[in-house]
C-alpha positions in Angstrom: -4.1 -12.5 13.8 -6.7 -10.6 15.9 -5.8 -7.3 14.2 -6.4 -8.9 10.7 -9.9 -10.1 11.9 -10.8 -6.7 13.2 -9.5 -5.0 10.0 -11.4 -7.4 7.8 -14.6 -6.9 9.8 -14.2 -3.2 9.5 -13.7 -3.3 5.8 -16.7 -5.6 5.3 -18.9 -3.3 7.5 -17.7 -0.2 5.6 -18.5 -1.8 2.2 -22.0 -2.9 3.4 -22.7 0.5 4.8 -21.7 2.2 1.5 -23.9 -0.2 -0.5 -26.8 0.4 1.9 -26.4 4.2 1.4 -26.5 3.9 -2.4 -29.6 1.6 -2.2 -31.3 4.0 0.3 -30.7 6.8 -2.2 -32.3 4.9 -5.0 -35.3 4.0 -2.8 -35.9 7.5 -1.4 -35.3 9.4 -4.6 -38.0 11.8 -5.9 -39.3 10.3 -9.1 -41.7 12.9 -10.5 -40.3 15.3 -13.1 -41.6 18.8 -13.7 -40.3 21.9 -15.4 -39.8 23.8 -12.2 -37.5 21.0 -10.7 -35.4 20.9 -13.8 -34.6 24.7 -14.0 -31.5 26.3 -12.6 -32.0 27.6 -9.0 -31.0 31.3 -8.6 -32.2 32.3 -5.1 -35.9 32.0 -5.9 -35.7 34.2 -9.0 -36.3 33.1 -12.6 -33.1 32.2 -14.4 -31.7 35.2 -16.2 -29.7 33.1 -18.8 -28.5 29.7 -19.7 -26.5 28.1 -16.9 -24.0 26.5 -19.3 -21.1 29.0 -19.3 -18.1 28.6 -21.5 -14.7 29.0 -19.8 -11.4 29.6 -21.5 -9.2 26.4 -21.5 -6.3 28.4 -20.0 -8.1 28.4 -16.7 -7.6 24.6 -16.7 -3.8 25.0 -17.0 -3.7 27.3 -14.0 -5.9 25.0 -12.0 -3.7 22.0 -12.7 -0.5 24.0 -11.8 -2.2 25.1 -8.6 -3.1 21.5 -7.7 0.4 20.3 -8.4 2.0 22.8 -6.1 -0.8 22.4 -3.5 -0.2 18.7 -3.4 3.5 19.3 -3.2 3.0 21.4 0.0 0.8 18.6 1.5 3.5 16.0 0.8 6.4 18.2 2.0 4.9 19.4 5.2 5.3 16.1 7.1 8.8 15.8 5.7 9.6 19.3 7.1 8.2 18.4 10.5 10.3 15.1 10.9 13.4 16.1 8.9 15.6 15.6 12.0 14.4 12.1 12.5 14.7 11.1 8.8 18.0 10.0 7.3 19.9 11.3 4.3 18.0 9.0 2.0 14.7 10.8 2.8 16.3 14.2 2.2 17.6 13.1 -1.2 14.1 11.7 -2.1 12.5 15.1 -1.1 15.0 16.9 -3.3 14.2 14.5 -6.2 10.5 15.1 -5.7 10.9 18.9 -5.8 13.2 18.6 -8.8 10.6 16.7 -10.7 8.0 19.3 -9.9 10.3 22.1 -10.9 11.0 20.2 -14.2 7.3 20.2 -14.8 7.1 23.9 -14.1 9.9 24.8 -16.4 8.4 22.5 -19.1 5.1 24.4 -18.8 6.9 27.7 -19.0 8.9 26.6 -22.0 5.8 25.4 -23.8 4.2 28.8 -22.9 1.3 27.1 -21.1 1.2 29.8 -18.4 1.0 32.8 -20.7 -2.4 34.4 -20.7 -2.3 36.0 -24.1 
């Protein structure tokens, strides 16, 4: 029971702190607008061109694939560290997890999402 009280106090204080930081940001914000403040900052130089650059949508596919396999590494590292202590069920679940990700990779390859041209 004591742990629940400590946890609830911690959650309440964290929520109050977050709300106070948002309110402080609104109170302390700079309210005057001028043309210099709204321009793109390029190391003290005048902007050479428009800051809105268009990127090819294929970059997004590569970024999503990178994130998927990056998250896979983050999830599988603790499993690899404690594989001796885990049972057969955890090993089977890890293989299912990797199989699902490989299915997604093969699906992306089949749909030719990873081809550049």
